[in-house]
The first five atom37 places (N, CA, C, CB, O) and aatype in JSON, in Angstrom:
{
  "aatype": [12, 2, 15, 2, 13, 15, 10, 14, 9, 16, 19, 8, 7, 8, 15, 13, 6, 10, 10, 7, 10, 6, 18, 3, 19, 1, 10, 7, 2, 0, 3, 6, 15, 1, 19, 8, 13, 18, 4, 15, 11, 16, 7, 0, 12, 9, 13, 15, 19, 0, 6, 15, 7, 19, 3, 10, 16, 16, 5, 14, 6, 7, 14, 3, 19, 7, 6, 16, 9, 19, 17, 1, 15, 2, 3, 14, 2, 10, 13, 1, 9, 13, 17, 19, 15, 15, 18],
  "atom_mask": [
    [1, 1, 1, 1, 1],
    [1, 1, 1, 1, 1],
    [1, 1, 1, 1, 1],
    [1, 1, 1, 1, 1],
    [1, 1, 1, 1, 1],
    [1, 1, 1, 1, 1],
    [1, 1, 1, 1, 1],
    [1, 1, 1, 1, 1],
    [1, 1, 1, 1, 1],
    [1, 1, 1, 1, 1],
    [1, 1, 1, 1, 1],
    [1, 1, 1, 1, 1],
    [1, 1, 1, 0, 1],
    [1, 1, 1, 1, 1],
    [1, 1, 1, 1, 1],
    [1, 1, 1, 1, 1],
    [1, 1, 1, 1, 1],
    [1, 1, 1, 1, 1],
    [1, 1, 1, 1, 1],
    [1, 1, 1, 0, 1],
    [1, 1, 1, 1, 1],
    [1, 1, 1, 1, 1],
    [1, 1, 1, 1, 1],
    [1, 1, 1, 1, 1],
    [1, 1, 1, 1, 1],
    [1, 1, 1, 1, 1],
    [1, 1, 1, 1, 1],
    [1, 1, 1, 0, 1],
    [1, 1, 1, 1, 1],
    [1, 1, 1, 1, 1],
    [1, 1, 1, 1, 1],
    [1, 1, 1, 1, 1],
    [1, 1, 1, 1, 1],
    [1, 1, 1, 1, 1],
    [1, 1, 1, 1, 1],
    [1, 1, 1, 1, 1],
    [1, 1, 1, 1, 1],
    [1, 1, 1, 1, 1],
    [1, 1, 1, 1, 1],
    [1, 1, 1, 1, 1],
    [1, 1, 1, 1, 1],
    [1, 1, 1, 1, 1],
    [1, 1, 1, 0, 1],
    [1, 1, 1, 1, 1],
    [1, 1, 1, 1, 1],
    [1, 1, 1, 1, 1],
    [1, 1, 1, 1, 1],
    [1, 1, 1, 1, 1],
    [1, 1, 1, 1, 1],
    [1, 1, 1, 1, 1],
    [1, 1, 1, 1, 1],
    [1, 1, 1, 1, 1],
    [1, 1, 1, 0, 1],
    [1, 1, 1, 1, 1],
    [1, 1, 1, 1, 1],
    [1, 1, 1, 1, 1],
    [1, 1, 1, 1, 1],
    [1, 1, 1, 1, 1],
    [1, 1, 1, 1, 1],
    [1, 1, 1, 1, 1],
    [1, 1, 1, 1, 1],
    [1, 1, 1, 0, 1],
    [1, 1, 1, 1, 1],
    [1, 1, 1, 1, 1],
    [1, 1, 1, 1, 1],
    [1, 1, 1, 0, 1],
    [1, 1, 1, 1, 1],
    [1, 1, 1, 1, 1],
    [1, 1, 1, 1, 1],
    [1, 1, 1, 1, 1],
    [1, 1, 1, 1, 1],
    [1, 1, 1, 1, 1],
    [1, 1, 1, 1, 1],
    [1, 1, 1, 1, 1],
    [1, 1, 1, 1, 1],
    [1, 1, 1, 1, 1],
    [1, 1, 1, 1, 1],
    [1, 1, 1, 1, 1],
    [1, 1, 1, 1, 1],
    [1, 1, 1, 1, 1],
    [1, 1, 1, 1, 1],
    [1, 1, 1, 1, 1],
    [1, 1, 1, 1, 1],
    [1, 1, 1, 1, 1],
    [1, 1, 1, 1, 1],
    [1, 1, 1, 1, 1],
    [1, 1, 1, 1, 1]
  ],
  "atom_positions": [
    [[0.84, -1.17, 0.0], [0.0, 0.0, 0.0], [0.89, 1.24, 0.0], [-0.96, -0.01, 1.21], [1.77, 1.38, 0.85]],
    [[0.66, 2.13, -0.93], [1.38, 3.39, -0.97], [0.5, 4.48, -0.42], [1.84, 3.73, -2.4], [-0.67, 4.6, -0.8]],
    [[1.05, 5.26, 0.46], [0.32, 6.44, 0.92], [1.34, 7.5, 1.26], [-0.59, 6.11, 2.15], [2.45, 7.21, 1.71]],
    [[0.96, 8.7, 1.04], [1.82, 9.83, 1.37], [1.11, 10.69, 2.39], [2.18, 10.65, 0.12], [-0.04, 11.08, 2.2]],
    [[1.8, 10.98, 3.45], [1.28, 11.91, 4.43], [2.44, 12.66, 5.02], [0.46, 11.19, 5.53], [3.59, 12.23, 4.93]],
    [[2.15, 13.78, 5.61], [3.21, 14.64, 6.14], [2.95, 14.93, 7.61], [3.3, 15.95, 5.33], [1.83, 15.26, 8.0]],
    [[3.98, 14.81, 8.41], [3.92, 15.15, 9.82], [5.13, 16.0, 10.16], [3.87, 13.87, 10.72], [6.26, 15.62, 9.83]],
    [[4.93, 17.14, 10.81], [6.09, 17.97, 11.17], [6.8, 17.39, 12.39], [5.64, 19.41, 11.46], [6.17, 16.88, 13.31]],
    [[8.13, 17.49, 12.38], [8.93, 17.13, 13.55], [9.97, 18.22, 13.75], [9.6, 15.72, 13.38], [10.31, 18.95, 12.81]],
    [[10.45, 18.32, 14.95], [11.56, 19.21, 15.26], [12.64, 18.38, 15.91], [11.12, 20.39, 16.18], [12.41, 17.73, 16.93]],
    [[13.82, 18.4, 15.3], [14.95, 17.64, 15.85], [15.69, 18.55, 16.81], [15.9, 17.12, 14.71], [16.11, 19.65, 16.44]],
    [[15.85, 18.1, 18.05], [16.61, 18.82, 19.07], [17.83, 17.99, 19.41], [15.74, 19.09, 20.36], [17.72, 16.86, 19.89]],
    [[19.01, 18.56, 19.15], [20.23, 17.77, 19.35], [20.21, 16.62, 18.37], [0.0, 0.0, 0.0], [20.27, 16.82, 17.16]],
    [[20.12, 15.41, 18.88], [20.05, 14.23, 18.03], [18.85, 13.37, 18.39], [21.34, 13.41, 18.15], [18.93, 12.14, 18.4]],
    [[17.73, 14.03, 18.69], [16.52, 13.26, 18.96], [15.29, 14.06, 18.55], [16.44, 12.88, 20.46], [15.34, 15.28, 18.38]],
    [[14.19, 13.34, 18.4], [12.91, 13.97, 18.08], [11.79, 13.08, 18.59], [12.77, 14.22, 16.55], [11.99, 11.9, 18.87]],
    [[10.61, 13.66, 18.7], [9.44, 12.91, 19.13], [8.43, 12.92, 17.99], [8.83, 13.51, 20.43], [8.24, 13.94, 17.32]],
    [[7.8, 11.77, 17.77], [6.78, 11.65, 16.74], [5.71, 10.7, 17.22], [7.39, 11.17, 15.4], [6.0, 9.56, 17.6]],
    [[4.48, 11.16, 17.21], [3.34, 10.35, 17.63], [3.55, 9.71, 18.99], [3.07, 9.27, 16.6], [3.2, 8.55, 19.21]],
    [[4.12, 10.49, 19.9], [4.31, 10.03, 21.27], [5.5, 9.13, 21.51], [0.0, 0.0, 0.0], [5.7, 8.66, 22.63]],
    [[6.31, 8.89, 20.48], [7.5, 8.04, 20.63], [8.75, 8.88, 20.47], [7.48, 6.88, 19.61], [8.8, 9.79, 19.65]],
    [[9.78, 8.57, 21.26], [11.06, 9.27, 21.2], [12.02, 8.5, 20.29], [11.67, 9.43, 22.63], [12.16, 7.29, 20.4]],
    [[12.66, 9.22, 19.39], [13.61, 8.64, 18.45], [14.98, 9.27, 18.67], [13.14, 8.85, 16.98], [15.08, 10.45, 19.0]],
    [[16.03, 8.49, 18.5], [17.41, 8.97, 18.6], [18.07, 8.84, 17.24], [18.2, 8.18, 19.68], [17.95, 7.81, 16.58]],
    [[18.77, 9.9, 16.83], [19.54, 9.88, 15.58], [20.98, 9.55, 15.94], [19.44, 11.25, 14.82], [21.57, 10.19, 16.8]],
    [[21.54, 8.54, 15.28], [22.93, 8.12, 15.51], [23.73, 8.39, 14.24], [23.0, 6.6, 15.91], [23.32, 8.01, 13.14]],
    [[24.87, 9.04, 14.39], [25.68, 9.41, 13.24], [26.65, 8.32, 12.83], [26.43, 10.66, 13.53], [27.37, 8.48, 11.84]],
    [[26.7, 7.23, 13.55], [27.58, 6.12, 13.2], [28.89, 6.2, 13.94], [0.0, 0.0, 0.0], [29.33, 7.26, 14.38]],
    [[29.52, 5.04, 14.08], [30.84, 4.92, 14.7], [31.48, 3.64, 14.19], [30.73, 4.92, 16.28], [31.02, 3.09, 13.18]],
    [[32.5, 3.16, 14.83], [33.18, 1.95, 14.36], [32.24, 0.74, 14.33], [34.38, 1.64, 15.25], [32.38, -0.13, 13.46]],
    [[31.29, 0.67, 15.26], [30.36, -0.47, 15.31], [29.12, -0.26, 14.44], [29.94, -0.71, 16.75], [28.58, -1.22, 13.89]],
    [[28.68, 0.97, 14.32], [27.48, 1.3, 13.54], [27.9, 2.32, 12.49], [26.32, 1.87, 14.46], [27.87, 3.53, 12.74]],
    [[28.29, 1.85, 11.32], [28.88, 2.74, 10.33], [27.87, 3.6, 9.59], [29.66, 1.94, 9.34], [28.24, 4.61, 8.99]],
    [[26.6, 3.23, 9.61], [25.61, 3.98, 8.85], [24.83, 4.93, 9.75], [24.66, 3.03, 8.14], [24.51, 4.62, 10.9]],
    [[24.52, 6.1, 9.21], [23.67, 7.05, 9.93], [22.27, 6.45, 10.01], [23.65, 8.46, 9.22], [21.74, 5.97, 9.01]],
    [[21.69, 6.48, 11.19], [20.36, 5.9, 11.36], [19.64, 6.57, 12.53], [20.46, 4.38, 11.6], [20.25, 7.26, 13.34]],
    [[18.32, 6.37, 12.59], [17.59, 6.73, 13.8], [16.78, 5.52, 14.22], [16.68, 7.98, 13.58], [16.44, 4.66, 13.4]],
    [[16.48, 5.47, 15.49], [15.74, 4.32, 15.98], [14.84, 4.72, 17.14], [16.69, 3.22, 16.41], [15.04, 5.73, 17.81]],
    [[13.84, 3.88, 17.34], [12.93, 4.01, 18.48], [12.83, 2.63, 19.1], [11.52, 4.57, 18.05], [12.42, 1.67, 18.45]],
    [[13.21, 2.54, 20.35], [13.09, 1.28, 21.05], [11.79, 1.34, 21.84], [14.34, 1.0, 21.98], [11.65, 2.14, 22.76]],
    [[10.85, 0.5, 21.47], [9.58, 0.46, 22.19], [9.28, -0.98, 22.56], [8.42, 1.07, 21.34], [9.93, -1.9, 22.06]],
    [[8.34, -1.18, 23.42], [8.03, -2.52, 23.92], [7.77, -3.49, 22.77], [6.82, -2.47, 24.85], [6.86, -3.28, 21.96]],
    [[8.57, -4.53, 22.7], [8.34, -5.6, 21.74], [8.86, -5.37, 20.33], [0.0, 0.0, 0.0], [8.84, -6.31, 19.53]],
    [[9.33, -4.16, 19.99], [9.76, -3.94, 18.6], [10.81, -2.84, 18.55], [8.56, -3.57, 17.69], [10.86, -1.96, 19.41]],
    [[11.63, -2.91, 17.54], [12.63, -1.88, 17.29], [12.33, -1.28, 15.92], [14.1, -2.46, 17.37], [12.4, -1.98, 14.91]],
    [[12.01, 0.0, 15.89], [11.83, 0.69, 14.63], [13.17, 1.33, 14.3], [10.67, 1.77, 14.7], [13.72, 2.08, 15.11]],
    [[13.7, 1.02, 13.14], [15.05, 1.41, 12.78], [15.05, 1.92, 11.36], [16.04, 0.22, 12.95], [14.52, 1.26, 10.47]],
    [[15.62, 3.07, 11.13], [15.66, 3.65, 9.79], [17.08, 4.08, 9.48], [14.69, 4.84, 9.67], [17.76, 4.68, 10.31]],
    [[17.53, 3.78, 8.26], [18.89, 4.06, 7.82], [18.85, 5.12, 6.73], [19.58, 2.78, 7.31], [18.03, 5.06, 5.82]],
    [[19.75, 6.11, 6.84], [19.85, 7.13, 5.8], [20.27, 6.48, 4.5], [20.84, 8.25, 6.2], [21.31, 5.82, 4.44]],
    [[19.47, 6.65, 3.47], [19.69, 6.01, 2.18], [20.27, 6.99, 1.16], [18.39, 5.42, 1.66], [21.1, 6.61, 0.34]],
    [[19.83, 8.23, 1.2], [20.34, 9.24, 0.27], [20.03, 10.62, 0.82], [19.72, 9.06, -1.14], [19.34, 10.77, 1.82]],
    [[20.56, 11.62, 0.14], [20.34, 13.0, 0.57], [21.54, 13.52, 1.34], [0.0, 0.0, 0.0], [22.67, 13.08, 1.11]],
    [[21.3, 14.44, 2.24], [22.36, 15.08, 3.02], [23.11, 14.03, 3.83], [21.78, 16.17, 3.95], [22.49, 13.19, 4.49]],
    [[24.42, 14.07, 3.79], [25.26, 13.16, 4.56], [25.48, 13.76, 5.95], [26.64, 12.89, 3.84], [26.23, 14.73, 6.1]],
    [[24.83, 13.19, 6.95], [24.91, 13.74, 8.3], [26.26, 13.53, 8.96], [23.85, 13.12, 9.16], [26.54, 14.15, 9.99]],
    [[27.12, 12.68, 8.4], [28.46, 12.55, 8.97], [29.31, 13.76, 8.62], [29.13, 11.27, 8.46], [30.22, 14.12, 9.38]],
    [[29.04, 14.39, 7.49], [29.79, 15.59, 7.11], [29.01, 16.87, 7.38], [30.16, 15.53, 5.64], [29.58, 17.96, 7.4]],
    [[27.7, 16.74, 7.59], [26.84, 17.88, 7.89], [25.94, 17.52, 9.07], [26.0, 18.29, 6.63], [24.72, 17.43, 8.9]],
    [[26.52, 17.3, 10.27], [25.75, 16.78, 11.41], [24.68, 17.73, 11.95], [26.69, 16.45, 12.52], [23.81, 17.3, 12.71]],
    [[24.74, 19.01, 11.56], [23.69, 19.93, 11.99], [22.41, 19.74, 11.2], [24.17, 21.38, 11.87], [21.39, 20.37, 11.5]],
    [[22.45, 18.89, 10.19], [21.25, 18.56, 9.43], [21.18, 19.29, 8.11], [0.0, 0.0, 0.0], [22.06, 20.08, 7.76]],
    [[20.11, 19.01, 7.38], [19.96, 19.6, 6.05], [19.65, 21.09, 6.11], [18.87, 18.89, 5.28], [19.01, 21.58, 7.05]],
    [[20.12, 21.81, 5.09], [19.74, 23.21, 4.93], [18.3, 23.27, 4.41], [20.71, 23.94, 3.96], [17.75, 22.25, 3.99]],
    [[17.71, 24.45, 4.44], [16.33, 24.62, 3.97], [16.2, 24.08, 2.55], [15.92, 26.12, 4.02], [16.98, 24.42, 1.66]],
    [[15.21, 23.23, 2.35], [14.94, 22.63, 1.05], [15.69, 21.35, 0.77], [0.0, 0.0, 0.0], [15.34, 20.64, -0.18]],
    [[16.71, 21.03, 1.55], [17.45, 19.79, 1.36], [16.69, 18.62, 1.98], [18.87, 19.9, 1.96], [15.87, 18.81, 2.88]],
    [[16.98, 17.43, 1.5], [16.23, 16.24, 1.87], [17.15, 15.13, 2.36], [15.39, 15.75, 0.69], [18.3, 15.03, 1.93]],
    [[16.64, 14.29, 3.26], [17.26, 13.02, 3.63], [16.2, 11.95, 3.39], [17.79, 13.02, 5.14], [15.06, 12.1, 3.83]],
    [[16.56, 10.89, 2.72], [15.66, 9.76, 2.49], [16.11, 8.63, 3.4], [15.65, 9.32, 0.98], [17.28, 8.24, 3.39]],
    [[15.18, 8.1, 4.18], [15.46, 7.02, 5.12], [14.72, 5.77, 4.67], [15.06, 7.42, 6.58], [13.59, 5.85, 4.19]],
    [[15.34, 4.62, 4.83], [14.71, 3.33, 4.59], [14.41, 2.72, 5.97], [15.62, 2.37, 3.71], [15.29, 2.69, 6.83]],
    [[13.21, 2.25, 6.17], [12.78, 1.78, 7.48], [12.51, 0.28, 7.49], [11.53, 2.52, 7.92], [12.17, -0.3, 6.46]],
    [[12.67, -0.33, 8.65], [12.29, -1.73, 8.8], [10.83, -1.87, 9.24], [13.21, -2.42, 9.81], [10.35, -2.99, 9.42]],
    [[10.13, -0.77, 9.4], [8.71, -0.79, 9.73], [7.93, -0.94, 8.42], [8.28, 0.53, 10.51], [8.04, -0.07, 7.55]],
    [[7.14, -2.01, 8.25], [6.42, -2.21, 6.99], [5.43, -1.1, 6.66], [5.7, -3.53, 7.03], [5.03, -0.95, 5.51]],
    [[5.03, -0.34, 7.65], [4.11, 0.77, 7.41], [4.83, 2.05, 6.99], [3.29, 1.04, 8.65], [4.19, 3.01, 6.54]],
    [[6.15, 2.08, 7.13], [6.94, 3.27, 6.82], [8.16, 2.87, 6.0], [7.37, 4.0, 8.11], [9.29, 3.07, 6.44]],
    [[7.95, 2.32, 4.83], [9.05, 1.81, 4.02], [10.09, 2.88, 3.72], [8.52, 1.24, 2.72], [11.29, 2.63, 3.89]],
    [[9.68, 4.05, 3.28], [10.57, 5.18, 3.01], [10.05, 6.4, 3.76], [10.68, 5.46, 1.48], [8.85, 6.66, 3.81]],
    [[10.99, 7.12, 4.34], [10.66, 8.35, 5.05], [11.49, 9.47, 4.42], [10.95, 8.23, 6.61], [12.7, 9.32, 4.25]],
    [[10.85, 10.55, 4.06], [11.52, 11.69, 3.43], [11.52, 12.85, 4.41], [10.83, 12.08, 2.09], [10.46, 13.34, 4.81]],
    [[12.7, 13.3, 4.79], [12.83, 14.51, 5.62], [13.16, 15.65, 4.69], [13.93, 14.34, 6.73], [14.12, 15.57, 3.93]],
    [[12.38, 16.71, 4.76], [12.67, 17.93, 4.01], [12.77, 19.06, 5.01], [11.59, 18.21, 2.92], [11.82, 19.32, 5.75]],
    [[13.89, 19.73, 5.04], [14.08, 20.82, 5.99], [13.31, 22.05, 5.53], [15.59, 21.14, 6.15], [13.39, 22.46, 4.37]],
    [[12.55, 22.62, 6.45], [11.76, 23.81, 6.11], [12.28, 25.06, 6.82], [10.3, 23.59, 6.47], [11.82, 26.17, 6.53]],
    [[13.22, 24.88, 7.73], [13.85, 26.05, 8.37], [15.14, 25.67, 9.04], [12.93, 26.68, 9.38], [15.8, 26.53, 9.63]]
  ]
}
């Protein structure tokens, strides 16, 4: 099922809240080489990996206005997530 919807989020430091869940953005290290964000909740791990767009390892403050990050998710309801910076 394809559906498009938009929800605003505000990233503070390296975390954000969406629909009552807290997510952490990880920029990668020797053990986790890919930029990703995750939400650990009871019984499941929602995990999304940066697939294209702004490289947060070289631009850790995030995308400039109008720039995008595309995330691939392991949540079947959120196969691709598109972040577009609006400010």
